[in-house]
C-alpha angles and dihedrals in degrees: 000000000000115000107231090215093055117132126196142197121234109213117143104336145017108249123223089243090059090054092046090052092049093048091051101044106020095239142059132199125216119190128219096005093155131022131248088249091056091048092053092050091049093048092049091050091047093048090052089051092049092053092050093049093047091050091049094044088223113182103196147001116225088345095306112121122244114225112218130191143137136279128222091282095051092255117146112251139170111251097185120022117185119201091019086166089068093049104040119047094203090055092052091047092053094064091060086076106120091220089077089068089060090066090074086085089075090064100042099164097056140047103252135193140179109264095229092146098025136077103353097333114218106352119202114201118199110191120187133157110227136132090261100035118128094191118052102131143350126230127234115294146145117234097222093058089090091063091050091051093056094043098252123152111256115248127174111279132181127194109221112204132192117195117223093182134031108271125208142111089310095068102022107265135209114289121200134181101226116231094013090122087079093063125114121264090253091054090046090056104036113022088097135013099263115246092346098075110077099162121129114258119216090226097051125109128194122233106226105203140173127225107276095032122129123217132187125200128179114248089233096059121105108240141156140180116243125227116249115244087218134074129227129002093352089065096052116126124171124183137163124218132189124177122240100213144170137192127064116358114243112173122190127222139179090286093058118129120231110259110240094238089066088060089062093064091109087073093055119101099238098142 
C-alpha cells in the first residue's frame, strides 16, 4: 500500500516505487531538489527580468501573454511569466541539471523532452493576495485541455514544478484530485468548469512543499491553486513549471501567434 503523503529524493535514478506512486495517484513529490543558494540566484535573476519587462511594457513572449500585477507594496510585478528560461539566465541554467533526463522514466512508451521552447516554456507563477493582485488563485483545470481545444492528438504530458517558496495552507497551495489522471477524455474536459470552478472538492489533497522541492503532476489530473487566507507577503507563493512532453516538436518563436485559449483568461478565477 502506497502512502499518499509519501515524499522521495531524486538522486541518480527514478525508482520503480516512484513510478508506481505516480501511476496510482497522478503526482509525485521530491524533496530538496535544489538548494537555498540556487533559489536565491534564481529569484535574483527573475526579479531583474521582471523589472526589465515592466520597464519595456512588453506584452508577450513568443506570442504567450505576460500577466502583470502588483505586490504588497504596490510595486509592479509579473504574475505569470512564460518562457522564463529566455528572460532569466539562472532559470535557463537550472534545466541543464542531468536529473531532469531521469524523468523520462515516467513516460516509458514515448521519447519525451522538456518543452523549453514549446508551449509556454518555463512558466513562473507569482501568486500574492493584495488589493491590486491579478493572481491570487487558479480554478480547477487539466493541463492537456489546451491540446484538445486546438485539435491536437493527446500524448502523455507531465508538468514539472519547482517550488521557490514553501507552499501550504498559509499561501494557498496546489490541490490535486489523486487518481484523476485515469479518467475518460469526456470527464477530463467536463467534470468541472475549467478555471472558473474554485470550490473545494471532497476528494482533493494539498501538496505541502518546501522551497527547493520538485513535484510532478500528470497533465490529465484535475488540480487547482487555493487562495491564501492571508494578505500581503505572507500569501506569496512562487513556483516554476515546465512541461515534459512527447509527440511532434512544435517550437515557438517571436513570430508566434497568441493561442485563442489565452484570450479566455478573463474567465479564469485568478482573483
